[in-house]
N, C-alpha and C positions, 0 to 999 in steps of 0.2 A: 266707307270708301267704296266706290264703284258706280256702275251705271244703274241706278235704282229706276225700276219701271220698265226695262227693257225685255224683261222675261229671259234674258241670257245670263248664265252663271259663268264665271270665270272658273278655270280649274283651280283646285286647291293650291297647287304649286305657283300658278301666277299671282293668285291673290296673296299668298305668303310672301312672295318676292316684293309686291308692292307694299305691303304691311311692314316688312322688314326695312325697306328703304324709309318709309315715313318715320319708323322708330329711330332709325340712325340719324336722321335729319333733326328729330327732336332731341336726341342726345348731343349733338353738336351745338345746337341752339341753347339748350337748357341743362345739359348734364345727363348723365346716365341714370342717376336716381329718378329724375323726372320722367325720362323715356320709359323706364321700367315700371313706373306707377301709372302711366297714361293708357286709358283703356282704348284701344283702337277697334272700331267696328267694321264688319264687313256688311255691305248694304246692296248686293246686287243679285236680287231674285233668289233669296234663300228658300229652300223647300225642305220637306222631309227627307227627300232623297239626297239633297246636297250638304245637309247640315253637319253630318258626321266628318266628312273629309275636309270641310272648311275649318270648323272648330277644333280639329285635331292639330292644326298648325300652331306653332308657338307664339307667332305674332298677331294672331287673329283672337281677339279677346271676347268677341260677341258678335251679334248679328242684329241688323236693323231689318225687321221682317215687314213686308208690305202685304201683297195680295195673298200670300200664304196664310195670313192671320184671319181670313175669311172663312177658312174651313177649321172648324174646332178640333177635329181629331188630328188633321195634319198640323196645326199649330201647337197642340199638346205635345206632339213628338218633337218639335223644334224646341219648345221652352223646357221640356224635360230631358234635354241632352246631356248625356253623361259621357265624359272622357273615357276612352278604352281602359286606361290604367285604373280608373275608379271602378269601373264594372268588373274588372278581374279580380279586385281586392274584395268585392261585395259578397 
């Protein structure tokens, strides 16, 4: 979900609001279980700098990574994202 390829990143709050709305529409159409089990990805210029804020949101289940995947170190940072709660218990 989002404007892939623009180089612009939504704020985590805006992206969360959109993902939450999508999940609520899925719940209305197919039921809450289906909505909860559906993975909704953010796809708007994810970067090593933006991944933490975006993936910390409850309705953003993953990221579609474009240009940032061309830099090995940066892409490694994105794919090895760890939620804050998980890092605190490690």
